[in-house]
C-alpha positions in Angstrom: 61.2 0.2 -4.2 59.4 1.1 -1.0 56.8 2.9 -3.0 56.2 -0.1 -5.2 56.1 -2.4 -2.1 53.4 -0.1 -0.5 51.4 0.0 -3.7 51.5 -3.8 -3.8 50.4 -4.1 -0.3 47.6 -1.6 -0.9 46.4 -3.5 -3.9 46.5 -6.8 -2.0 44.5 -5.3 0.8 41.9 -4.0 -1.6 41.6 -7.5 -3.1 41.3 -9.1 0.3 38.6 -6.6 1.4 36.7 -7.1 -1.9 36.7 -10.9 -1.5 35.6 -10.7 2.1 32.8 -8.2 1.1 31.6 -10.5 -1.6 31.7 -13.5 0.7 29.8 -11.6 3.4 27.1 -10.6 0.9 26.8 -14.1 -0.4 26.5 -15.4 3.2 23.7 -12.9 4.0 21.9 -14.0 0.8 21.9 -17.6 1.8 20.8 -17.1 5.4 18.2 -19.7 6.5 14.9 -18.1 7.3 11.3 -19.3 7.2 9.6 -19.1 3.9 6.6 -16.7 3.8 3.4 -18.3 4.7 0.2 -17.8 2.6 -1.2 -15.8 5.5 1.8 -13.4 5.5 1.6 -13.1 1.7 -2.1 -12.4 1.8 -1.8 -9.8 4.5 1.0 -8.0 2.6 -1.0 -8.1 -0.6 -4.1 -6.6 1.1 -2.0 -3.8 2.6 -0.5 -3.0 -0.8 -3.9 -3.2 -2.5 -5.3 -0.7 0.1 -2.4 1.7 -0.6 -3.1 1.7 -4.4 -6.8 2.2 -3.8 -6.3 5.0 -1.3 -4.1 6.7 -3.9 -6.3 5.9 -6.9 -6.3 9.5 -8.4 -2.5 9.7 -8.4 -2.0 6.1 -9.6 -4.5 6.5 -12.5 -2.3 9.4 -13.8 0.7 7.0 -14.0 1.4 6.5 -17.7 3.1 3.1 -17.3 0.9 0.3 -18.7 3.3 -2.4 -17.4 2.6 -1.4 -13.8 -1.1 -1.6 -14.5 -0.7 -5.0 -16.1 1.0 -6.1 -12.8 -2.0 -4.7 -10.8 -4.6 -6.4 -13.1 -2.9 -9.8 -13.0 -2.2 -9.5 -9.3 -5.9 -8.7 -8.6 -6.9 -11.7 -10.6 -4.5 -14.0 -8.9 -5.7 -12.8 -5.5 -9.4 -12.5 -6.4 -9.5 -8.8 -5.5 -12.5 -7.5 -7.5 -12.1 -3.8 -6.4 -8.5 -3.7 -7.5 -9.3 -5.3 -10.8 -12.0 -2.7 -11.4 -9.4 0.0 -10.8 -7.1 -1.6 -13.3 -9.9 -1.8 -15.8 -10.6 1.9 -15.3 -7.0 2.6 -16.2 -7.3 0.4 -19.3 -10.4 2.2 -20.5 -9.0 5.7 -19.9 -5.4 5.3 -21.0 -4.8 2.1 -23.0 -7.8 1.7 -25.3 -6.7 3.2 -28.6 -2.9 3.0 -28.7 -0.2 0.4 -28.8 -0.4 -0.1 -25.0 -3.8 -1.9 -25.4 -1.9 -5.0 -26.5 -0.5 -5.4 -23.0 -4.1 -6.1 -21.9 -6.0 -7.3 -24.9 -4.8 -9.5 -27.8 -7.7 -8.6 -30.1 -6.4 -6.9 -33.2 -2.9 -8.4 -32.8 -3.2 -10.1 -36.2 -3.4 -6.7 -37.9 -0.6 -5.4 -35.8 1.8 -8.1 -36.9 2.4 -6.4 -40.3 1.4 -2.8 -39.4 4.0 0.1 -39.3 4.2 0.8 -35.6 4.9 4.2 -34.1 7.4 3.8 -31.3 8.1 7.5 -30.8 7.0 7.3 -27.1 9.0 4.1 -26.6 12.6 5.3 -26.7 14.5 2.6 -24.8 15.7 -0.7 -26.3 13.7 -2.8 -23.7 10.5 -0.9 -24.7 11.1 -1.8 -28.3 11.3 -5.5 -27.1 8.0 -5.0 -25.2 6.4 -3.6 -28.3 7.6 -6.6 -30.4 6.6 -9.1 -27.7 3.0 -7.8 -27.4 2.5 -7.5 -31.2 4.9 -10.0 -32.8 5.3 -7.3 -35.4 7.3 -8.6 -38.4 9.1 -5.4 -39.4 10.0 -4.7 -35.7 11.7 -8.0 -35.4 14.6 -6.7 -37.3 14.9 -3.4 -35.5 18.4 -3.1 -34.1 17.1 -2.5 -30.6 14.9 -5.6 -30.7 17.7 -7.7 -32.1 20.0 -6.5 -29.3 17.5 -7.3 -26.6 16.7 -10.8 -28.1 20.4 -11.7 -27.5 21.3 -13.6 -24.3 24.3 -11.3 -24.1 22.3 -8.0 -24.3 23.2 -7.0 -20.7 26.7 -8.3 -20.7 28.2 -5.7 -22.9 30.1 -3.2 -20.8 28.6 -4.8 -17.7 25.3 -3.1 -18.5 23.6 -5.1 -15.7 26.0 -3.4 -13.2 25.3 0.1 -14.3 21.6 -0.6 -14.9 20.2 -3.1 -12.3 17.0 -3.3 -14.3 18.7 -4.4 -17.5 18.1 -8.2 -17.2 14.7 -7.9 -15.6 13.4 -5.6 -18.3 14.8 -8.0 -20.9 13.2 -11.0 -19.2 9.8 -9.2 -19.1 10.0 -8.6 -22.8 11.1 -12.1 -23.5 8.2 -13.5 -21.6 5.9 -11.5 -23.9 7.7 -13.0 -26.9 7.3 -16.5 -25.4 3.7 -16.2 -24.4 2.7 -14.8 -27.8 4.8 -17.3 -29.8 6.6 -14.5 -31.7 9.9 -16.5 -32.1 10.9 -20.2 -32.2 10.0 -21.7 -28.8 13.4 -23.3 -28.1 15.4 -20.3 -29.0 13.3 -18.0 -26.7 13.5 -20.6 -23.9 17.3 -20.7 -24.1 17.6 -17.0 -24.0 15.2 -16.8 -21.0 17.3 -19.4 -19.2 20.5 -17.4 -19.7 18.9 -14.2 -18.5 17.4 -15.9 -15.4 20.8 -17.3 -14.5 22.2 -13.8 -14.7 19.5 -12.4 -12.4 20.1 -15.3 -9.9 23.8 -14.5 -9.9 23.0 -10.8 -9.1 20.8 -11.8 -6.2 23.4 -14.0 -4.7 25.6 -11.0 -3.8 23.2 -8.0 -3.8 21.2 -7.4 -0.6 19.9 -3.9 -1.2 16.1 -3.9 -1.2 15.5 -1.3 -3.9 13.1 -1.2 -6.8 15.3 -3.5 -9.0 15.6 -6.0 -6.2 11.8 -6.5 -6.1 11.8 -6.8 -9.9 14.5 -9.5 -9.9 12.7 -11.6 -7.3 9.2 -11.5 -8.9 10.4 -11.9 -12.5 12.2 -15.1 -11.5 9.1 -16.5 -9.8 6.8 -15.5 -12.6 9.1 -17.0 -15.2 9.3 -20.4 -13.5 12.4 -20.3 -11.3 10.5 -20.0 -8.0 12.3 -23.0 -6.4 15.6 -21.2 -6.7 14.4 -18.0 -5.0 15.8 -17.9 -1.5 13.3 -17.3 1.3 15.5 -14.6 2.7 15.2 -12.6 -0.5 11.4 -12.6 -0.2 11.3 -11.9 3.5 13.6 -8.9 3.0 11.0 -7.5 0.6 8.2 -8.2 3.1 10.2 -6.4 5.9 10.7 -3.4 3.5 7.0 -2.8 3.2 6.1 0.5 4.7 3.5 1.0 7.5 1.2 2.6 4.9 1.2 -0.7 2.9 3.4 0.6 0.0 7.1 0.2 -0.9 9.5 3.0 -1.6 11.9 1.2 -4.0 14.8 2.5 -1.9 17.0 0.9 0.8 17.8 3.5 3.4 21.3 3.3 4.9 20.8 6.0 7.5 18.5 8.9 8.1 20.1 12.4 8.1 19.1 15.7 9.7 16.4 17.8 8.0 14.2 15.0 6.8 17.0 13.7 4.5 18.5 10.2 4.2 21.3 8.3 2.6 20.0 5.4 0.6 20.4 3.0 -2.3 18.1 3.6 -5.3 19.6 2.0 -8.4 23.2 1.8 -9.5 26.3 1.3 -7.5 26.4 4.6 -5.6 24.2 5.6 -2.7 22.6 9.0 -2.9 21.2 11.6 -0.5 17.7 13.2 -0.6 14.4 13.4 1.1 13.4 10.3 3.1 11.9 8.0 0.4 8.1 7.6 0.5 5.9 4.8 -0.9 5.4 5.1 -4.7 3.3 3.3 -7.3 6.3 1.9 -9.3 7.6 -0.2 -6.3 4.2 -0.9 -4.7 2.7 -2.4 -7.9 5.6 -4.8 -8.1 5.5 -5.7 -4.4 1.8 -6.3 -4.8 2.4 -8.6 -7.8 5.1 -10.5 -6.0 2.8 -11.2 -3.0 0.0 -12.3 -5.4 2.4 -14.8 -7.1 3.1 -16.3 -3.7 -0.6 -16.9 -2.9 -2.1 -20.4 -3.4 -3.6 -20.5 -6.8 -7.0 -21.3 -5.4 -7.4 -17.8 -3.9 -8.0 -16.1 -7.3 -9.1 -17.5 -10.6 
């Protein structure tokens, strides 16, 4: 009986601690702070733009067309001609004669609608959704991976959003392509987008770790029309996470460790140890895009 009693007390204590932890996180994520000013957003954007241009040789080797789409669109929103020229260089070098070109250029999409697409380099379900969204390819619409990602419950099964913090944001990005290119019925797509946005908002209300997925959650909500529900504290955390060199690391350092190591969050529910994180293109392109989305529309074109 004593053992059962102690087990019961232990379980009760765990529940109380969990509830208090969730309450504390939600409290942190509703803290009242000043919204970023256009001046702050512009200064942050300029620093991120400078980081990308300083590292142009390395960034041009990045084989991720989505990141370059962010850079191109951010450069246009901010009226940054040099950065746009760099994005155009990537497009000419790496996304001219393959499926990736449809991220940047809609010409030829009519032929792509019925073509047999080669997705051998697009292994993940969300990438199949991207491919469908940028081409509206008829046969691809019924691919099991695409059908899965078109469902509002795609990231609910097995708590996929908890194991993979990019699940809903990747889904939302793909759905925005579907919406912009009118691949599916408008109302159906809008309903699914609303459900996914709600899921991302619920994640941000308890998660305070400013890692790569955190940046992605904030900017996807703003880009997809839910800016008014984005708390200023979420954005300010991202600004404060910008490195002195102008980039973002996509990791949230818990504590430095001896020997140039650190304990940090970098996706998932468990922290990891490794070399102190450095700024990288994946996180910086998204931080740049977020800041461009926050600029007054008159700054770009």
